C-alpha positions as CSV (number, residue, x, y, z in Angstrom):
1,M,140.1,8.1,112.6
2,A,137.0,8.2,110.4
3,G,133.8,7.8,112.4
4,S,135.4,8.7,115.8
5,V,134.8,11.8,117.7
6,A,137.5,13.3,120.0
7,N,138.7,16.6,121.3
8,V,141.7,17.9,119.4
9,G,144.5,18.7,121.7
10,G,143.2,17.0,124.8
11,N,140.4,17.7,127.3
12,L,139.7,21.4,127.3
13,E,138.6,21.5,130.9
14,T,141.8,19.9,132.2
15,M,144.2,21.1,129.5
16,E,147.7,21.7,130.8
17,F,150.6,23.7,129.4
18,G,152.0,20.9,127.3
19,E,148.6,20.0,125.8
20,A,147.9,23.7,125.1
21,R,151.2,24.0,123.3
22,S,150.5,20.9,121.3
23,A,147.0,22.2,120.3
24,L,148.5,25.5,119.3
25,A,151.2,23.8,117.2
26,W,148.5,21.7,115.5
27,W,146.5,24.8,114.5
28,L,149.6,26.6,113.2
29,E,150.5,23.5,111.2
30,A,147.0,23.6,109.7
31,G,147.6,27.2,108.6
32,V,145.5,29.1,111.2
33,D,147.2,32.4,111.8
34,T,144.4,34.7,112.9
35,A,141.9,34.7,115.8
36,V,138.4,33.3,114.9
37,Q,135.0,33.9,116.4
38,D,133.4,31.7,119.0
39,A,130.2,31.4,117.0
40,P,130.0,30.2,113.3
41,R,129.8,32.8,110.6
42,N,128.1,32.6,107.2
43,W,130.8,34.0,104.9
44,L,128.4,33.9,101.9
45,A,125.8,36.1,103.5
46,P,125.6,39.8,102.2
47,A,127.5,42.2,104.4
48,K,125.5,44.3,106.8
49,P,125.3,48.0,105.9
50,A,127.5,50.2,108.0
51,P,125.5,52.2,110.6
52,A,124.6,55.7,109.5
53,V,126.9,58.3,110.9
54,A,125.1,61.4,112.1
55,P,126.4,64.6,110.3
56,S,128.4,66.9,112.4
57,P,126.4,69.9,113.5
58,E,126.8,73.1,111.5
59,P,128.0,76.2,113.2
60,V,125.1,78.2,114.7
61,S,124.4,81.1,112.4
62,N,121.6,83.7,112.1
63,L,119.6,82.3,109.2
64,A,116.3,84.1,109.9
65,E,115.7,87.5,108.3
66,P,115.1,90.3,110.7
67,T,111.5,91.5,111.2
68,S,112.6,95.1,110.3
69,E,111.4,96.4,113.6
70,T,114.7,98.0,114.8
71,L,117.9,99.1,113.3
72,A,119.9,97.2,115.9
73,E,118.2,93.9,114.8
74,L,119.1,94.6,111.1
75,Q,122.7,95.4,112.1
76,Q,122.9,92.1,114.1
77,W,121.6,90.2,111.1
78,L,124.2,91.8,108.8
79,S,126.9,90.8,111.2
80,S,126.0,87.1,111.4
81,S,123.7,85.9,108.6
82,V,125.1,83.4,106.1
83,Q,122.2,84.1,103.7
84,L,123.4,87.6,102.7
85,P,124.3,88.1,99.0
86,L,128.1,87.5,98.5
87,A,128.4,85.7,101.8
88,S,131.2,83.0,101.7
89,A,133.8,81.4,104.0
90,T,136.5,83.8,102.7
91,A,134.5,87.1,102.5
92,R,135.1,89.6,105.3
93,R,132.3,91.7,106.8
94,I,132.6,95.5,107.0
95,L,129.6,96.7,109.1
96,P,127.8,100.1,108.9
97,H,128.3,102.8,111.5
98,G,126.7,106.0,112.5
99,P,123.6,107.4,114.4
100,E,120.0,106.6,113.8
101,Q,118.1,109.5,112.1
102,A,121.4,110.9,110.9
103,P,121.4,114.2,108.9
104,V,122.9,112.3,106.0
105,M,123.4,108.6,105.1
106,L,126.3,107.6,102.8
107,L,125.7,104.5,100.7
108,S,128.8,103.2,98.9
109,D,129.5,100.1,96.9
110,S,131.1,96.9,98.2
111,P,134.1,97.6,100.5
112,A,137.6,97.9,98.8
113,L,140.9,96.8,100.3
114,E,141.5,100.2,102.1
115,D,138.0,100.0,103.5
116,F,138.6,96.5,104.9
117,T,141.9,97.7,106.3
118,S,140.2,100.6,108.1
119,G,137.3,98.4,109.2
120,Q,134.5,100.7,107.8
121,P,132.5,101.1,104.6
122,I,134.7,104.0,103.5
123,G,138.3,103.9,104.7
124,G,141.7,105.3,104.2
125,V,142.3,108.5,102.2
126,A,138.8,108.2,100.8
127,W,137.3,108.6,104.2
128,A,139.6,111.5,104.9
129,L,138.2,113.2,101.8
130,A,134.6,112.2,102.8
131,L,135.1,114.0,106.1
132,R,136.1,117.1,104.3
133,M,133.1,116.8,102.0
134,L,130.8,116.5,105.1
135,A,132.5,119.5,106.7
136,A,131.9,121.6,103.6
137,I,128.1,121.1,104.2
138,G,128.4,121.7,107.9
139,L,128.4,118.1,109.2
140,S,130.9,116.0,111.1
141,G,131.8,112.3,110.5
142,E,129.9,111.4,113.6
143,Q,126.7,112.8,112.2
144,A,126.8,110.7,109.1
145,Y,125.5,107.1,108.9
146,S,127.9,105.2,106.5
147,A,126.9,101.8,104.9
148,S,127.8,99.7,101.9
149,L,125.6,98.2,99.3
150,S,127.2,94.9,100.3
151,C,128.9,94.5,103.7
152,F,131.4,92.0,102.3
153,H,135.0,92.6,101.1
154,S,135.4,89.8,98.6
155,P,138.2,90.5,96.2
156,G,137.7,89.2,92.6
157,T,134.0,88.6,93.1
158,R,131.6,90.3,90.7
159,M,128.0,91.0,91.8
160,T,125.4,89.4,89.6
161,E,122.1,91.1,88.8
162,A,120.2,88.9,91.2
163,E,122.7,89.7,94.0
164,R,122.5,93.4,93.2
165,K,118.7,93.3,93.4
166,A,118.9,91.5,96.8
167,C,121.4,94.0,98.0
168,A,119.1,96.8,96.9
169,D,116.2,95.3,98.8
170,I,118.3,95.1,102.0
171,A,119.5,98.7,101.4
172,R,116.0,100.0,101.2
173,R,115.1,98.3,104.5
174,H,118.3,99.7,106.0
175,I,117.4,103.2,104.9
176,A,113.9,102.9,106.2
177,L,115.3,101.9,109.7
178,V,118.0,104.5,109.8
179,K,115.5,107.3,108.8
180,P,118.2,109.7,107.6
181,Q,117.2,113.2,106.6
182,R,119.1,112.9,103.3
183,L,120.8,110.1,101.3
184,L,124.0,110.3,99.3
185,L,124.7,107.6,96.7
186,L,128.4,107.2,96.1
187,G,129.4,105.8,92.7
188,D,128.0,103.6,90.0
189,G,127.2,100.6,92.1
190,P,124.6,102.2,94.4
191,C,123.1,104.1,91.5
192,A,122.6,101.0,89.4
193,A,121.1,99.1,92.4
194,M,118.9,101.8,93.9
195,L,117.9,103.9,90.8
196,D,118.6,101.5,87.9
197,K,120.8,104.2,86.4
198,R,124.4,104.9,85.8
199,L,126.0,107.6,87.9
200,V,126.3,109.9,84.8
201,Q,122.5,109.6,84.4
202,A,121.6,109.9,88.1
203,R,123.8,113.0,88.9
204,G,122.2,116.4,88.8
205,H,118.7,115.2,89.9
206,V,116.9,114.8,93.2
207,H,115.5,111.3,93.8
208,K,113.4,109.8,96.5
209,I,114.3,106.4,98.1
210,E,112.0,105.3,101.0
211,G,110.8,108.9,101.1
212,V,114.3,110.3,101.7
213,R,115.8,113.1,99.5
214,T,118.5,111.4,97.5
215,V,121.4,112.7,95.4
216,A,124.1,110.7,93.5
217,T,127.7,111.7,93.3
218,F,131.2,110.4,92.9
219,H,132.7,108.0,95.4
220,P,135.5,109.8,97.4
221,R,138.0,107.2,96.1
222,H,137.2,108.4,92.6
223,L,137.8,112.0,93.6
224,V,141.1,111.1,95.1
225,N,142.2,109.8,91.7
226,R,140.3,112.4,89.7
227,P,140.6,115.7,91.6
228,L,139.1,117.7,88.7
229,D,135.7,116.1,89.4
230,K,135.6,117.7,92.9
231,A,133.9,120.8,91.5
232,L,131.1,118.5,90.1
233,A,130.8,116.7,93.5
234,W,130.5,120.1,95.2
235,R,127.5,120.9,93.0
236,D,126.0,117.5,94.0
237,L,126.4,118.3,97.7
238,L,124.7,121.7,97.3
239,L,121.8,120.0,95.5
240,L,121.6,117.5,98.4
241,M,121.4,120.2,101.0
242,E,118.9,122.5,99.2
243,D,115.6,123.1,101.1
244,E,112.8,120.9,99.9
245,S,110.2,123.7,100.2
């Protein structure tokens, strides 16, 4: 009744089963079909912002550039850094191999499919030909240090001028740490990056990179497809091995 105050559904402290069922039936009849809070809620108040969710931690990667003190440090950086040119989630790394202070260092372009399959900067039939080229100047494959301008096999990716310059800077640091007696640039890519010239312009001349006697020639993969150029490559190898005196 108006003006009277009473508990709905009976005394809550001594409510029995029948009273509880009666109270529940009353609430159902009133249209209540969900649980409510014990404390009153201001439904017109603005919603509280959701608590900030901390971002998931990124995978630990080598982000710092090496101090250029040792070749091993540079190789470790090449194997793990995500800041290298052409680095991506899908690109596969092909790492350099060979001895420090090698009689000759081979610098090729980005690894192709057969290089990736072989797991080295020059692979497959191209590497077999490279071994014969080395043997022709009295060297074995174990005596050569082999590296790529970029250590990533990334099909369909074209290197920009900025990426080529960054790769050239890394290659110069690489050469300085390997300390090879001679350097052989294989193909257009390394010539463009290291000498700012096409292979056709760089061939037939002796260059100096980081103080190392340098000659440019065809990539062995090119020679596999164009055997007639092997005679020209042989001249390049003779030029590479000439005495500097």
